[in-house]
All heavy atoms as an XYZ file, in Angstrom:
897
protein
N      37.562     13.091    -30.139
C      36.812     11.966    -29.574
C      36.433     12.229    -28.133
O      35.409     11.803    -27.668
C      37.669     10.702    -29.673
C      36.986      9.492    -29.121
S      36.500      8.401    -30.387
C      36.534      6.870    -29.516
N      37.250     12.971    -27.388
C      36.972     13.241    -25.965
C      35.627     13.956    -25.768
O      34.877     13.555    -24.881
C      38.096     14.045    -25.346
N      35.272     14.996    -26.561
C      33.960     15.633    -26.354
C      32.823     14.650    -26.601
O      31.808     14.679    -25.894
C      33.936     16.763    -27.406
C      35.361     17.041    -27.658
C      36.084     15.751    -27.524
N      32.988     13.744    -27.569
C      31.964     12.742    -27.859
C      31.770     11.869    -26.627
O      30.635     11.624    -26.203
C      32.357     11.922    -29.072
C      31.426     10.733    -29.304
C      30.172     10.973    -29.871
C      31.809      9.457    -28.986
C      29.327      9.909    -30.097
C      30.945      8.390    -29.226
C      29.714      8.619    -29.775
N      32.870     11.374    -26.039
C      32.762     10.492    -24.838
C      32.192     11.248    -23.639
O      31.414     10.709    -22.906
C      34.148      9.936    -24.524
C      34.662      8.851    -25.443
C      36.087      8.451    -25.045
C      33.757      7.649    -25.472
N      32.596     12.506    -23.484
C      32.056     13.304    -22.378
C      30.542     13.457    -22.517
O      29.813     13.381    -21.545
C      32.726     14.662    -22.290
C      34.134     14.582    -21.778
C      34.802     15.972    -21.762
O      34.467     16.840    -22.515
N      35.774     16.114    -20.875
N      30.103     13.685    -23.736
C      28.663     13.814    -23.999
C      27.952     12.520    -23.651
O      26.871     12.525    -23.035
C      28.456     14.189    -25.466
O      27.085     14.084    -25.787
N      28.528     11.388    -24.076
C      27.904     10.101    -23.811
C      27.902      9.801    -22.300
O      26.911      9.282    -21.773
C      28.602      8.978    -24.569
C      28.410      9.045    -26.045
C      26.932      8.979    -26.410
C      26.727      9.152    -27.871
N      25.328      9.259    -28.222
N      28.995     10.111    -21.598
C      29.040      9.872    -20.152
C      28.055     10.768    -19.434
O      27.369     10.310    -18.499
C      30.441     10.116    -19.611
C      31.363      8.976    -19.862
C      32.476      8.999    -20.594
C      31.236      7.611    -19.393
N      33.069      7.756    -20.645
C      32.308      6.899    -19.892
C      30.311      6.949    -18.617
C      32.493      5.537    -19.635
C      30.460      5.603    -18.361
C      31.546      4.918    -18.882
N      27.900     11.998    -19.900
C      26.901     12.900    -19.263
C      25.504     12.348    -19.451
O      24.685     12.347    -18.515
C      27.013     14.290    -19.869
N      25.229     11.816    -20.621
C      23.902     11.213    -20.884
C      23.710      9.980    -20.010
O      22.639      9.818    -19.418
C      23.777     10.825    -22.373
O      23.966     12.001    -23.160
C      22.459     10.212    -22.679
N      24.730      9.122    -19.894
C      24.611      7.952    -19.092
C      24.396      8.315    -17.606
O      23.583      7.682    -16.908
C      25.859      7.053    -19.220
C      25.959      6.330    -20.527
C      27.328      5.620    -20.606
C      24.833      5.293    -20.654
N      25.112      9.332    -17.117
C      24.955      9.758    -15.728
C      23.553     10.311    -15.472
O      22.932     10.069    -14.431
C      26.003     10.774    -15.380
C      27.437     10.221    -15.269
C      28.408     11.389    -15.053
C      27.548      9.218    -14.171
N      23.003     11.047    -16.472
C      21.637     11.583    -16.355
C      20.623     10.445    -16.307
O      19.749     10.422    -15.474
C      21.343     12.512    -17.511
C      19.948     13.173    -17.387
C      19.643     14.100    -18.553
N      19.915     13.575    -19.878
C      19.122     12.693    -20.506
N      18.008     12.281    -19.939
N      19.426     12.255    -21.712
N      20.828      9.460    -17.205
C      19.923      8.299    -17.210
C      20.010      7.543    -15.908
O      18.984      7.153    -15.353
C      20.242      7.396    -18.419
C      19.882      8.094    -19.725
C      19.519      6.063    -18.301
C      20.363      7.407    -20.974
N      21.222      7.368    -15.404
C      21.413      6.673    -14.146
C      20.668      7.408    -13.021
O      20.034      6.777    -12.195
C      22.889      6.531    -13.799
C      23.095      5.842    -12.477
C      24.575      5.842    -12.042
O      25.421      6.489    -12.660
N      24.871      5.109    -10.989
N      20.757      8.723    -13.020
C      20.083      9.498    -11.994
C      18.566      9.320    -12.086
O      17.894      9.170    -11.073
C      20.446     10.979    -12.147
O      19.726     11.775    -11.283
N      18.051      9.360    -13.298
C      16.612      9.173    -13.493
C      16.163      7.771    -13.083
O      15.108      7.606    -12.462
C      16.215      9.483    -14.936
C      16.365     10.937    -15.309
C      16.164     11.243    -16.781
O      15.833     10.311    -17.533
O      16.354     12.413    -17.156
N      16.946      6.763    -13.434
C      16.650      5.395    -13.058
C      16.633      5.279    -11.519
O      15.775      4.623    -10.945
C      17.628      4.417    -13.695
C      17.547      3.015    -13.066
C      17.405      4.320    -15.199
N      17.576      5.894    -10.890
C      17.671      5.884     -9.427
C      16.420      6.505     -8.812
O      15.871      5.954     -7.834
C      18.907      6.656     -8.972
C      19.290      6.439     -7.531
C      19.826      5.069     -7.226
O      20.435      4.433     -8.098
O      19.617      4.614     -6.091
N      15.932      7.618     -9.379
C      14.730      8.240     -8.863
C      13.512      7.323     -8.994
O      12.694      7.167     -8.097
C      14.475      9.586     -9.568
C      15.415     10.687     -9.151
S      15.164     12.308     -9.934
C      13.848     12.133    -11.061
N      13.380      6.684    -10.177
C      12.270      5.786    -10.424
C      12.351      4.579     -9.506
O      11.368      4.142     -8.917
C      12.244      5.316    -11.894
C      11.248      4.191    -12.117
C      11.924      6.485    -12.803
N      13.569      4.068     -9.313
C      13.765      2.889     -8.421
C      13.386      3.254     -6.979
O      12.698      2.482     -6.313
C      15.198      2.421     -8.517
C      15.509      1.162     -7.734
C      16.942      0.773     -7.827
C      17.846      1.864     -7.392
N      18.547      1.851     -6.219
N      13.793      4.428     -6.545
C      13.451      4.876     -5.180
C      11.939      5.022     -5.024
O      11.354      4.627     -4.002
C      14.135      6.191     -4.866
C      15.627      6.049     -4.656
O      16.125      4.905     -4.495
O      16.326      7.073     -4.669
N      11.283      5.587     -6.026
C       9.832      5.731     -5.980
C       9.135      4.383     -5.947
O       8.191      4.154     -5.202
C       9.334      6.565     -7.186
N       9.655      3.434     -6.757
C       9.058      2.075     -6.796
C       9.246      1.391     -5.456
O       8.331      0.712     -4.946
C       9.686      1.267     -7.915
N      10.395      1.578     -4.848
C      10.672      0.958     -3.536
C       9.743      1.533     -2.479
O       9.164      0.790     -1.691
C      12.122      1.173     -3.147
C      12.491      0.445     -1.887
C      13.975      0.459     -1.597
O      14.727      1.218     -2.234
O      14.402     -0.348     -0.745
N       9.552      2.825     -2.491
C       8.646      3.482     -1.533
C       7.225      2.984     -1.738
O       6.523      2.649     -0.796
C       8.708      5.024     -1.675
O      10.061      5.441     -1.397
C       7.780      5.678     -0.729
N       6.793      2.915     -2.986
C       5.464      2.440     -3.308
C       5.269      0.990     -2.840
O       4.238      0.641     -2.242
C       5.177      2.553     -4.803
N       6.251      0.148     -3.068
C       6.154     -1.248     -2.665
C       6.043     -1.356     -1.171
O       5.284     -2.152     -0.613
C       7.369     -2.021     -3.179
N       6.807     -0.554     -0.443
C       6.753     -0.563      1.028
C       5.396     -0.129      1.546
O       4.830     -0.749      2.436
C       7.852      0.329      1.628
C       9.266     -0.248      1.459
C      10.352      0.744      1.813
O      10.056      1.903      2.161
O      11.533      0.299      1.746
N       4.845      0.946      0.953
C       3.546      1.436      1.345
C       2.450      0.391      1.049
O       1.584      0.117      1.916
C       3.206      2.791      0.656
C       1.761      3.168      0.869
C       4.132      3.883      1.186
N       2.490     -0.176     -0.149
C       1.496     -1.190     -0.508
C       1.594     -2.374      0.455
O       0.554     -2.893      0.910
C       1.688     -1.653     -1.979
C       0.887     -2.910     -2.278
C       1.316     -0.538     -2.923
N       2.785     -2.800      0.788
C       2.984     -3.914      1.695
C       2.401     -3.591      3.061
O       1.708     -4.425      3.674
C       4.479     -4.209      1.808
C       4.827     -5.535      2.401
C       6.293     -5.864      2.287
O       7.076     -5.067      1.801
O       6.641     -6.966      2.755
N       2.632     -2.388      3.567
C       2.120     -2.008      4.894
C       0.611     -1.910      4.896
O      -0.072     -2.389      5.815
C       2.727     -0.649      5.315
C       4.186     -0.755      5.694
C       4.816      0.610      5.981
O       4.075      1.560      6.229
O       6.050      0.670      5.999
N       0.035     -1.283      3.832
C      -1.417     -1.163      3.766
C      -2.075     -2.535      3.638
O      -3.082     -2.816      4.305
C      -1.829     -0.239      2.587
C      -3.322     -0.284      2.325
C      -1.392      1.197      2.866
N      -1.510     -3.386      2.794
C      -2.072     -4.721      2.630
C      -2.013     -5.520      3.944
O      -2.976     -6.227      4.253
C      -1.319     -5.484      1.515
N      -0.953     -5.364      4.688
C      -0.867     -6.073      5.976
C      -1.944     -5.549      6.947
O      -2.578     -6.353      7.653
C       0.524     -5.886      6.574
N      -2.162     -4.255      6.958
C      -3.219     -3.687      7.840
C      -4.600     -4.148      7.410
O      -5.410     -4.511      8.243
C      -3.123     -2.165      7.832
N      -4.867     -4.131      6.098
C      -6.169     -4.598      5.604
C      -6.364     -6.074      5.908
O      -7.448     -6.495      6.302
C      -6.278     -4.312      4.073
C      -7.516     -4.986      3.481
C      -6.309     -2.819      3.835
N      -5.299     -6.862      5.718
C      -5.373     -8.301      6.008
C      -5.754     -8.527      7.464
O      -6.617     -9.338      7.795
C      -4.061     -8.983      5.671
C      -4.041    -10.469      5.967
C      -2.695    -11.095      5.725
O      -1.792    -10.443      5.220
O      -2.570    -12.294      6.077
N      -5.103     -7.793      8.351
C      -5.379     -7.936      9.783
C      -6.822     -7.549     10.122
O      -7.525     -8.285     10.823
C      -4.406     -7.078     10.609
C      -4.594     -7.177     12.078
C      -3.631     -6.306     12.856
C      -3.949     -6.391     14.342
N      -3.189     -5.447     15.119
N      -7.251     -6.399      9.570
C      -8.619     -5.959      9.865
C      -9.670     -6.912      9.308
O     -10.629     -7.267      9.978
C      -8.823     -4.549      9.315
N      -9.441     -7.360      8.075
C     -10.423     -8.254      7.452
C     -10.423     -9.616      8.159
O     -11.469    -10.252      8.245
C     -10.172     -8.412      5.975
O      -8.878     -8.919      5.718
N      -9.274    -10.066      8.652
C      -9.205    -11.310      9.410
C     -10.055    -11.203     10.696
O     -10.775    -12.126     11.063
C      -7.787    -11.681      9.740
N      -9.957    -10.060     11.348
C     -10.756     -9.853     12.578
C     -12.229     -9.850     12.279
O     -13.023    -10.415     13.031
C     -10.316     -8.552     13.280
C      -8.931     -8.607     13.847
C      -8.461     -7.288     14.395
O      -9.205     -6.300     14.400
O      -7.288     -7.234     14.815
N     -12.615     -9.224     11.157
C     -14.057     -9.222     10.762
C     -14.503    -10.618     10.408
O     -15.574    -11.067     10.850
C     -14.280     -8.248      9.586
C     -15.696     -8.421      8.999
C     -14.050     -6.805     10.001
N     -13.689    -11.356      9.641
C     -14.071    -12.706      9.216
C     -14.162    -13.645     10.417
O     -14.944    -14.600     10.396
C     -13.052    -13.240      8.239
N     -13.421    -13.384     11.471
C     -13.445    -14.273     12.628
C     -14.422    -13.814     13.684
O     -14.578    -14.463     14.721
C     -12.031    -14.331     13.260
C     -11.013    -15.007     12.343
C      -9.587    -14.861     12.836
O      -9.372    -14.262     13.936
O      -8.692    -15.309     12.137
N     -15.114    -12.717     13.451
C     -16.083    -12.196     14.418
C     -17.177    -13.247     14.627
O     -17.792    -13.729     13.669
C     -16.662    -10.889     13.958
N     -17.430    -13.544     15.889
C     -18.409    -14.582     16.209
C     -19.852    -14.128     15.953
O     -20.744    -14.966     15.805
C     -18.261    -15.023     17.669
C     -16.929    -15.733     17.893
C     -16.745    -16.154     19.346
O     -17.749    -16.224     20.083
O     -15.615    -16.432     19.727
N     -20.050    -12.810     15.888
C     -21.418    -12.306     15.652
C     -21.898    -12.527     14.209
O     -23.090    -12.494     13.958
C     -21.526    -10.811     15.968
C     -21.036    -10.377     17.320
C     -19.581     -9.986     17.261
O     -18.748    -10.714     16.776
N     -19.266     -8.826     17.859
N     -20.973    -12.690     13.322
C     -21.338    -12.854     11.901
C     -21.821    -14.287     11.639
O     -21.210    -15.218     12.144
C     -20.168    -12.527     10.995
C     -19.671    -11.099     11.026
C     -18.453    -10.942     10.146
C     -20.753    -10.117     10.632
N     -22.857    -14.431     10.843
C     -23.300    -15.786     10.468
C     -22.176    -16.544      9.756
O     -21.421    -15.954      8.962
C     -24.474    -15.548      9.508
C     -24.857    -14.109      9.693
C     -23.681    -13.405     10.238
N     -22.083    -17.829     10.037
C     -21.006    -18.696      9.503
C     -20.881    -18.579      7.982
O     -19.780    -18.482      7.466
C     -21.282    -20.148      9.924
C     -20.288    -21.140      9.346
C     -19.161    -21.442     10.314
O     -19.340    -21.219     11.536
O     -18.143    -21.901      9.862
N     -21.989    -18.598      7.291
C     -21.933    -18.606      5.811
C     -22.531    -17.304      5.252
O     -22.996    -17.264      4.124
C     -22.651    -19.819      5.244
C     -22.054    -21.124      5.694
N     -20.859    -21.555      5.209
C     -22.446    -22.037      6.608
C     -20.542    -22.714      5.801
N     -21.526    -22.993      6.638
N     -22.453    -16.238      6.029
C     -23.030    -14.968      5.612
C     -22.148    -14.261      4.588
O     -20.952    -14.511      4.454
N     -22.784    -13.337      3.867
C     -22.070    -12.599      2.805
C     -20.977    -11.741      3.349
O     -19.890    -11.634      2.759
C     -23.077    -11.764      2.028
N     -21.187    -11.107      4.517
C     -20.149    -10.223      5.087
C     -18.928    -11.036      5.484
O     -17.794    -10.621      5.262
C     -20.726     -9.471      6.279
C     -19.782     -8.431      6.902
C     -19.292     -7.452      5.862
C     -20.435     -7.714      8.062
N     -19.143    -12.201      6.084
C     -17.974    -13.038      6.485
C     -17.239    -13.501      5.245
O     -15.998    -13.503      5.224
C     -18.455    -14.221      7.304
C     -17.272    -15.037      7.841
C     -17.707    -16.154      8.709
N     -18.020    -15.590     10.020
C     -17.845    -16.242     11.161
N     -17.363    -17.437     11.144
N     -18.145    -15.648     12.284
N     -17.960    -13.904      4.212
C     -17.273    -14.359      2.991
C     -16.523    -13.197      2.330
O     -15.396    -13.362      1.863
C     -18.305    -14.928      1.975
C     -18.819    -16.282      2.394
C     -19.553    -16.989      1.230
N     -20.561    -16.154      0.617
C     -21.857    -16.109      0.976
N     -22.307    -16.882      1.919
N     -22.705    -15.340      0.310
N     -17.118    -12.014      2.349
C     -16.455    -10.841      1.788
C     -15.169    -10.471      2.564
O     -14.130    -10.203      1.961
C     -17.389     -9.627      1.755
N     -15.267    -10.568      3.891
C     -14.091    -10.291      4.739
C     -12.996    -11.321      4.476
O     -11.814    -10.930      4.373
C     -14.464    -10.272      6.180
N     -13.370    -12.568      4.311
C     -12.387    -13.597      4.020
C     -11.744    -13.393      2.672
O     -10.516    -13.570      2.513
C     -13.033    -14.987      4.123
N     -12.537    -12.970      1.699
C     -12.032    -12.679      0.354
C     -11.035    -11.532      0.420
O      -9.937    -11.582     -0.187
C     -13.182    -12.370     -0.581
C     -12.776    -11.988     -2.040
C     -12.103    -13.181     -2.715
C     -13.993    -11.520     -2.792
N     -11.396    -10.456      1.111
C     -10.514     -9.316      1.271
C      -9.221     -9.719      1.973
O      -8.118     -9.289      1.588
C     -11.212     -8.173      2.002
C     -10.228     -7.056      2.398
C     -12.328     -7.591      1.132
N      -9.331    -10.551      2.986
C      -8.164    -11.039      3.713
C      -7.196    -11.761      2.770
O      -5.992    -11.522      2.766
C      -8.567    -11.928      4.861
C      -7.399    -12.481      5.640
C      -7.812    -13.504      6.687
O      -9.005    -13.884      6.766
O      -6.925    -13.932      7.447
N      -7.726    -12.687      1.969
C      -6.890    -13.453      1.033
C      -6.258    -12.527     -0.005
O      -5.078    -12.631     -0.303
C      -7.691    -14.543      0.355
C      -7.937    -15.776      1.212
C      -8.493    -16.940      0.391
N      -9.742    -16.625     -0.313
C     -10.943    -16.704      0.221
N     -11.101    -17.057      1.479
N     -12.011    -16.389     -0.515
N      -7.050    -11.611     -0.530
C      -6.550    -10.690     -1.587
C      -5.476     -9.806     -0.994
O      -4.402     -9.605     -1.648
C      -7.699     -9.855     -2.130
N      -5.682     -9.282      0.188
C      -4.647     -8.386      0.792
C      -3.399     -9.174      1.103
O      -2.280     -8.613      1.020
C      -5.244     -7.679      2.016
O      -5.614     -8.587      3.015
N      -3.521    -10.425      1.512
C      -2.332    -11.238      1.773
C      -1.541    -11.414      0.483
O      -0.291    -11.307      0.484
C      -2.730    -12.593      2.349
C      -1.563    -13.448      2.750
C      -1.920    -14.799      3.373
N      -2.994    -14.712      4.328
C      -4.174    -15.358      4.236
N      -4.408    -16.121      3.207
N      -5.097    -15.178      5.157
N      -2.245    -11.666     -0.605
C      -1.571    -11.838     -1.919
C      -0.907    -10.529     -2.354
O       0.238    -10.539     -2.862
C      -2.554    -12.326     -2.950
C      -2.980    -13.735     -2.740
C      -4.052    -14.204     -3.740
O      -4.206    -13.526     -4.780
O      -4.690    -15.220     -3.479
N      -1.575     -9.409     -2.143
C      -0.986     -8.103     -2.503
C       0.275     -7.855     -1.673
O       1.311     -7.393     -2.209
C      -2.010     -6.978     -2.307
C      -1.338     -5.603     -2.386
C      -3.139     -7.067     -3.336
N       0.213     -8.163     -0.389
C       1.374     -7.981      0.479
C       2.546     -8.852      0.002
O       3.688     -8.413     -0.037
C       1.021     -8.298      1.922
N       2.246    -10.088     -0.391
C       3.321    -10.966     -0.880
C       3.914    -10.453     -2.185
O       5.142    -10.482     -2.345
C       2.746    -12.371     -1.081
C       2.410    -13.097      0.221
C       1.660    -14.417      0.011
O       1.454    -14.822     -1.162
O       1.300    -15.029      1.025
N       3.065     -9.967     -3.070
C       3.563     -9.407     -4.332
C       4.411     -8.145     -4.118
O       5.419     -7.943     -4.731
C       2.402     -9.115     -5.291
C       1.639    -10.345     -5.755
C       2.494    -11.283     -6.599
O       3.369    -10.808     -7.350
O       2.276    -12.496     -6.486
N       3.958     -7.303     -3.190
C       4.726     -6.097     -2.833
C       6.078     -6.491     -2.253
O       7.121     -5.856     -2.551
C       3.957     -5.221     -1.875
N       6.089     -7.536     -1.430
C       7.363     -8.003     -0.858
C       8.284     -8.543     -1.975
O       9.479     -8.237     -1.956
C       7.059     -9.122      0.163
C       8.298     -9.562      0.908
N       8.907     -8.804      1.861
C       9.041    -10.681      0.750
C       9.945     -9.424      2.313
N      10.051    -10.581      1.660
N       7.717     -9.241     -2.931
C       8.522     -9.722     -4.084
C       9.094     -8.536     -4.877
O      10.227     -8.565     -5.299
C       7.684    -10.629     -4.970
C       7.374    -12.011     -4.417
C       6.417    -12.749     -5.370
C       8.617    -12.815     -4.215
N       8.223     -7.503     -5.094
C       8.713     -6.318     -5.812
C       9.887     -5.653     -5.065
O      10.860     -5.255     -5.662
C       7.576     -5.309     -5.983
N       9.741     -5.599     -3.758
C      10.812     -5.060     -2.917
C      12.093     -5.890     -3.065
O      13.202     -5.316     -3.187
C      10.319     -5.053     -1.471
C      10.980     -4.045     -0.610
N      11.092     -4.196      0.748
C      11.610     -2.881     -0.870
C      11.726     -3.164      1.252
N      12.056     -2.368      0.294
N      11.977     -7.196     -3.093
C      13.106     -8.071     -3.273
C      13.760     -7.853     -4.627
O      15.014     -7.817     -4.749
C      12.718     -9.540     -3.149
C      12.376     -9.957     -1.715
O      12.667     -9.169     -0.795
O      11.773    -11.016     -1.541
N      12.961     -7.672     -5.677
C      13.499     -7.424     -7.004
C      14.254     -6.115     -7.015
O      15.354     -6.017     -7.601
C      12.347     -7.424     -8.038
C      11.826     -8.833     -8.219
C      12.829     -6.838     -9.378
C      10.532     -8.913     -9.022
N      13.723     -5.096     -6.382
C      14.400     -3.785     -6.336
C      15.766     -3.904     -5.679
O      16.768     -3.372     -6.117
C      13.538     -2.762     -5.615
C      12.316     -2.418     -6.496
C      14.291     -1.489     -5.319
C      11.202     -1.630     -5.791
N      15.835     -4.707     -4.586
C      17.103     -4.911     -3.887
C      18.074     -5.688     -4.779
O      19.290     -5.424     -4.770
C      16.914     -5.597     -2.540
C      16.369     -4.675     -1.503
N      17.102     -3.635     -0.977
C      15.157     -4.644     -0.906
C      16.360     -2.975     -0.105
N      15.171     -3.560     -0.048
N      17.543     -6.634     -5.567
C      18.421     -7.389     -6.503
C      18.959     -6.454     -7.537
O      20.148     -6.545     -7.922
C      17.618     -8.543     -7.115
C      18.494     -9.498     -7.876
C      19.479    -10.173     -6.972
C      20.288    -11.175     -7.681
N      21.363    -11.723     -6.868
N      18.146     -5.531     -8.026
C      18.622     -4.540     -9.001
C      19.725     -3.705     -8.396
O      20.716     -3.389     -9.073
C      17.437     -3.673     -9.525
C      17.931     -2.458    -10.292
C      16.484     -4.486    -10.368
N      19.578     -3.323     -7.130
C      20.662     -2.589     -6.447
C      21.943     -3.352     -6.427
O      23.010     -2.793     -6.710
C      20.238     -2.266     -4.976
C      19.232     -1.145     -4.883
O      19.136     -0.338     -5.834
O      18.570     -1.054     -3.839
N      21.853     -4.657     -6.158
C      23.049     -5.485     -6.161
C      23.716     -5.552     -7.509
O      24.935     -5.454     -7.646
C      22.694     -6.910     -5.682
C      22.311     -6.999     -4.209
C      21.833     -8.381     -3.822
O      22.040     -9.345     -4.607
O      21.228     -8.521     -2.733
N      22.875     -5.714     -8.535
C      23.401     -5.786     -9.902
C      24.034     -4.451    -10.285
O      25.109     -4.401    -10.902
C      22.289     -6.178    -10.898
C      21.866     -7.610    -10.651
C      22.741     -5.982    -12.340
C      20.603     -8.026    -11.355
N      23.391     -3.344     -9.882
C      23.926     -2.004    -10.177
C      25.304     -1.866     -9.550
O      26.242     -1.338    -10.182
C      22.978     -0.941     -9.622
C      23.475      0.451     -9.841
C      22.575      1.495     -9.203
O      21.760      1.161     -8.307
O      22.667      2.645     -9.612
N      25.468     -2.327     -8.339
C      26.782     -2.246     -7.670
C      27.824     -3.089     -8.399
O      28.968     -2.680     -8.574
C      26.668     -2.637     -6.218
C      25.957     -1.615     -5.350
C      26.588     -0.245     -5.402
O      27.839     -0.126     -5.316
O      25.835      0.727     -5.581
N      27.433     -4.279     -8.854
C      28.329     -5.138     -9.615
C      28.769     -4.452    -10.900
O      29.954     -4.500    -11.262
C      27.689     -6.499     -9.933
C      27.458     -7.375     -8.703
O      28.071     -7.062     -7.637
O      26.700     -8.338     -8.803
N      27.830     -3.850    -11.610
C      28.154     -3.158    -12.843
C      29.090     -1.978    -12.584
O      30.079     -1.777    -13.326
C      26.856     -2.692    -13.577
C      27.190     -1.742    -14.724
C      26.081     -3.887    -14.058
N      28.803     -1.219    -11.517
C      29.706     -0.104    -11.175
C      31.111     -0.616    -10.886
O      32.085      0.002    -11.314
C      29.156      0.644     -9.955
C      28.013      1.554    -10.225
C      27.567      2.264     -8.961
C      26.369      3.136     -9.182
N      25.917      3.773     -7.938
N      31.202     -1.714    -10.195
C      32.539     -2.284     -9.858
C      33.254     -2.694    -11.119
O      34.482     -2.516    -11.233
C      32.350     -3.518     -8.955
O      31.686     -3.094     -7.747
C      33.684     -4.134     -8.608
N      32.551     -3.175    -12.133
C      33.178     -3.598    -13.383
C      33.546     -2.384    -14.246
O      34.565     -2.403    -14.930
C      32.269     -4.519    -14.199
C      32.068     -5.866    -13.524
S      31.135     -7.084    -14.513
C      29.688     -6.168    -14.996
N      32.745     -1.311    -14.200
C      32.943     -0.172    -15.077
C      33.953      0.824    -14.490
O      34.668      1.488    -15.276
C      31.598      0.511    -15.375
C      30.757     -0.416    -16.258
C      31.784      1.843    -16.042
C      29.375      0.112    -16.578
N      34.034      0.956    -13.198
C      34.943      1.941    -12.588
C      36.390      1.833    -13.100
O      36.972      2.877    -13.435
C      34.895      1.856    -11.083
C      33.661      2.543    -10.518
C      33.522      2.372     -8.994
O      34.310      1.634     -8.384
O      32.590      3.050     -8.445
N      36.962      0.643    -13.201
C      38.326      0.573    -13.739
C      38.430      1.110    -15.191
O      39.424      1.755    -15.537
C      38.674     -0.920    -13.717
C      37.750     -1.494    -12.732
C      36.482     -0.679    -12.779
N      37.428      0.880    -15.967
C      37.418      1.367    -17.371
C      37.393      2.908    -17.345
O      38.140      3.553    -18.098
C      36.233      0.796    -18.148
C      36.360     -0.731    -18.238
C      36.145      1.424    -19.533
C      35.128     -1.423    -18.747
N      36.553      3.448    -16.521
C      36.439      4.953    -16.423
C      37.757      5.503    -15.942
O      38.273      6.492    -16.492
C      35.274      5.341    -15.520
C      33.948      4.936    -16.166
C      35.286      6.855    -15.253
C      32.752      5.060    -15.242
N      38.296      4.913    -14.887
C      39.588      5.381    -14.345
C      40.686      5.299    -15.375
O      41.502      6.222    -15.521
C      39.968      4.560    -13.097
C      39.084      4.884    -11.917
O      38.373      5.918    -11.923
O      39.089      4.080    -10.931
N      40.741      4.190    -16.106
C      41.751      4.033    -17.162
C      41.599      5.103    -18.240
O      42.580      5.654    -18.712
C      41.654      2.663    -17.776
C      42.223      1.579    -16.894
O      42.984      1.873    -15.957
N      41.790      0.366    -17.101
N      40.356      5.415    -18.611
C      40.118      6.420    -19.613
C      40.556      7.804    -19.095
O      41.166      8.587    -19.817
C      38.650      6.448    -20.041
C      38.327      7.502    -21.046
N      38.741      7.394    -22.370
C      37.707      8.705    -20.947
C      38.352      8.454    -23.006
N      37.744      9.277    -22.163
N      40.212      8.110    -17.844
C      40.562      9.407    -17.285
C      42.080      9.595    -17.177
O      42.584     10.688    -17.348
C      39.964      9.549    -15.870
C      38.501      9.843    -15.864
C      38.007      9.956    -14.440
C      36.518     10.157    -14.346
N      36.054     10.207    -12.969
N      42.774      8.507    -16.878
C      44.223      8.596    -16.670
C      45.020      8.243    -17.911
O      46.265      8.177    -17.857
C      44.654      7.684    -15.490
C      44.038      8.136    -14.204
N      42.911      7.559    -13.697
C      44.408      9.106    -13.334
C      42.592      8.156    -12.569
N      43.473      9.081    -12.306
N      44.335      7.972    -18.995
C      45.018      7.716    -20.269
C      45.760      6.394    -20.320
O      46.664      6.216    -21.069
N      45.311      5.437    -19.516
C      45.946      4.096    -19.520
C      45.036      3.107    -20.161
O      44.747      2.064    -19.604
C      46.292      3.681    -18.083
O      45.099      3.710    -17.294
C      47.350      4.544    -17.497
N      44.584      3.391    -21.376
C      43.673      2.500    -22.083
C      44.359      1.154    -22.386
O      45.533      1.112    -22.631
C      43.230      3.145    -23.406
C      42.399      4.328    -23.171
C      41.938      4.941    -24.487
N      41.429      6.259    -24.178
C      41.909      7.368    -24.686
N      42.880      7.344    -25.522
N      41.391      8.519    -24.361
N      43.532      0.140    -22.322
C      44.077     -1.175    -22.664
C      44.541     -1.978    -21.458
O      44.784     -3.133    -21.572
N      44.687     -1.369    -20.332
C      45.126     -2.075    -19.133
C      44.067     -1.930    -18.047
O      44.058     -0.973    -17.307
C      46.462     -1.536    -18.584
O      46.342     -0.153    -18.356
C      47.573     -1.765    -19.604
N      43.213     -2.894    -18.038
C      42.119     -2.881    -17.064
C      42.514     -3.719    -15.870
O      42.914     -4.877    -16.014
C      40.791     -3.375    -17.671
C      40.396     -2.463    -18.817
C      39.710     -3.482    -16.619
C      39.207     -2.957    -19.604
N      42.408     -3.147    -14.695
C      42.724     -3.880    -13.467
C      41.588     -4.823    -13.123
O      40.436     -4.466    -13.207
C      42.947     -2.904    -12.297
C      44.056     -1.983    -12.512
C      44.124     -0.988    -11.321
C      45.138      0.083    -11.578
N      45.080      1.129    -10.548
N      41.924     -6.041    -12.773
C      40.911     -7.021    -12.336
C      40.854     -7.049    -10.845
O      41.870     -6.942    -10.192
C      41.266     -8.384    -12.903
C      41.309     -8.390    -14.416
C      40.674     -9.575    -14.928
C      40.687     -9.468    -16.454
N      39.806    -10.267    -17.118
N      39.621     -7.223    -10.318
C      39.458     -7.291     -8.859
C      39.440     -8.705     -8.385
O      38.970     -9.579     -8.896
C      38.148     -6.615     -8.441
C      38.194     -5.114     -8.654
N      38.774     -4.268     -7.778
C      37.723     -4.358     -9.667
C      38.650     -3.021     -8.208
N      38.038     -3.064     -9.366
């Protein structure tokens, strides 16, 4: 049974590593999207507020539309970032729950799980 469990643990560790890489990439992407959206929002707000542009002109309306869209994208990126951090918290909770089981298995003390 030990080789079977070792194989399963190796697979779980590999999956965990891959999930960690994807999570890191998603976090980086969310941060970049958030920064770019904030910069676009600022620039489009400046264009929309430019006094030289006609009040109801197409360029001003387009700039206002881009400003609103970029604000929404920044908010969504921020939410994605929050979700990623929540996943990190859940991951730590799961590790805290599983570590005693792994330790018990390694030390041959099955059936007695320490509670924190």
